[in-house]
N, C-alpha and C positions, 0 to 999 in steps of 0.2 A: 674685463674691468668695466663693464658697462654700468655697474652700479655706482661708479665713482662720479664725483661732481665734474671731473674733466672728461667725461664721456659725452659724445654727441647726443645720445638718447639714453638717459639713465633707465635701468630696468626695474628700479625699485618703485613701488606704488607711489603715486603723487598724493601726499597728505599735506594739506595746506595749513599755514599758520600765519600769525602776524607778528611783526617786530616794531616796537616803538623806539624811536631814536631822535635825539636832538642833535643836529649837526649845524655848526656855525650859527647857533642861535635860533634855528628854525626847527620846529617839531614835525616829524614825519611818521606816517604809519605805512609800513611796507608789508606786502604780501609775500610770503616765502613758501617753500615746499621742500619736502624730502627730495634727495637726489641733486640738490644744489649746495654750493659751498656755504657753510655756517648758517644753515636754515633756522637755527633756534635763536639767533641774535646777531647783532653786529659783532664781527670778530675783533679780537683785541688789537691786531695789527692795523686794521682799517681805522679803529677808534684812535690809535696813536697818531696815524696820519692826519686825521681831522683835527686833533688837539694841537698838533705840532706845526701845522702849516696854515697860514692865513688863507681865507678863500680868495681865489683870483678875482680880479675886477676887469671890467671892459668886455669886449667881445672876442671874437676869434673862433677857431675850430679846435675843439678839444677831443681827446681820445681817452676812454676808460678801457684799458686793456685787461681782459679777464673780469668782466663787469659783474658776473653773478646775477643776483636779483636786483642789482642796480643802485646801491647806496651812493657810490661815488658819482656815477653819471647823473643821477637825479639831483644830488646836492650841488654839483657843478652848475647844472642848468638853472637851478633855483637861485644860486648866488650870482650868476652872470646872465641877466635877461637878454643880452645881445649875443650870447654864445650859442654855438651848435655843438652838440656832443655826439660822437659816434661811440656806441657801447658794444664792444666786441667780446665774444665768447664762443667756445665750441659747443657749449651745452644749450640745446634748443629749449629745454624747459626753463633754464635761467633767462634766456633771451625773451621768452614770452612773459615771464614775471617782470622783467625789467621794463618792458613796454607798458604793462599794466600799472606798475608803480610810477612811471613817468607821467602817465595819464592822470592818475590819482593826485599827483602833486601839482598838476596843472602845467607840466612842461613837456607833455607828450609830443608837441609839435616841433620841439627842438632836440629831442633825444632820439637817436636812430639806433636801435638794437640790430646787430647784424652778425651773422656767422663769420668767423675769421676768413674763410675761403671766399666769401661773397663780398667782402669789403672792397671798396674802390681802391685799386693799387696806386692811383694817381693822387689820392687825397694827401694833403700836407697839413700837419697839425702844429698849432702854436704851443700846445701843452699836451703831454701824455701823463696820465695818472694811473698807477697800478699797485695793487697788492698781488704781485705776480705768483703764478702757480709753481712755487719752488719744488713741490713734491713730484712734478713730472720728471725730475732729474736734471742734472747740470747741463748735459749736452742739449737736451730738448729745450731747456730754459734759454740757453745761449742762442740757439737757433731761432727761438721765438723773438727774442729781443733784437737780433740782427735782422729779422724780417720787418720789425716795426720802428725801431729807432731811426733808420734812414728816412722814414716818412715824416720826421719832424721838419718843420720849416726852418730856414736859416735863423739862428738865434733861438730856436725852440727849446723848451725845457721839459725834461722827464722827471717825475717825482715817483719814487718807488719806496715801498715800505717792506722791509725784509727782516726776519728774525736773525739776531746775532748768531745763535746756535745753528741756524740754517744757511750760513754762508754769506752774511751781509758784507763782511769786510773783504773777503776774496772777490765778491761780485763788484764792489766798488773799484778795486784794483783792475779787474777785468774790463769794466766799462771805460775807464780812463785809457787803458791799453788799446781799446777798439776805436779810439778817437772821440770819445764822449767824456770830456773832463767831468769828473764826478767828485762831489764832496758829501760828507755826512753833515746834514743840517739839523738833525735832532736824534735823540736817543732816549727811549723810555720803555720801561717794562720788558726789557730784553729785545726790543725792536730798534732798528735803525731806519731813519728816513734818509734816503739817498737822493741827491739832486744832480742830474746829469744834463749837460748842455750840448747842443749842436752848434758848431761855429758857423 
């Protein structure tokens, strides 16, 4: 499955393109490429997340889990000049693009793209943002979230956008059962925005 966006090294040829997007009132130009998630445009789920949630303010350490070519990580860093953002993915091509896009947006010094297995296990995050890779399967998704949610700082918040038809409601129940009280804070175009908290 090395051609999939959730492969470490996609084997499809790298054909680049650009995506224009306005996020939280700021215009961005992103470089994308084949072999990465939603390389032809900002995907509908992430667009719902941006429209439904106000940009964070202040500083802190944020995590973009499953960053792809970086729209969430870059937008977070641009919205919060005092924040640091770790952008995590398994796809090395996506990580390279995320670094390029952060530099283009002028936030390259505060966005750190990193492969999941190379991330600092001791890092603690004030906020986790994600359009999680639902299509890796429920067991793999649960394992992924149980690896990263414990890295939230006390009082930390996770914001996830998930398709209703892809299991958003069961995921909300599961998160609460794992000790991360979760509520649905928005719903649009078939997607749910879930907000989970660490006590």
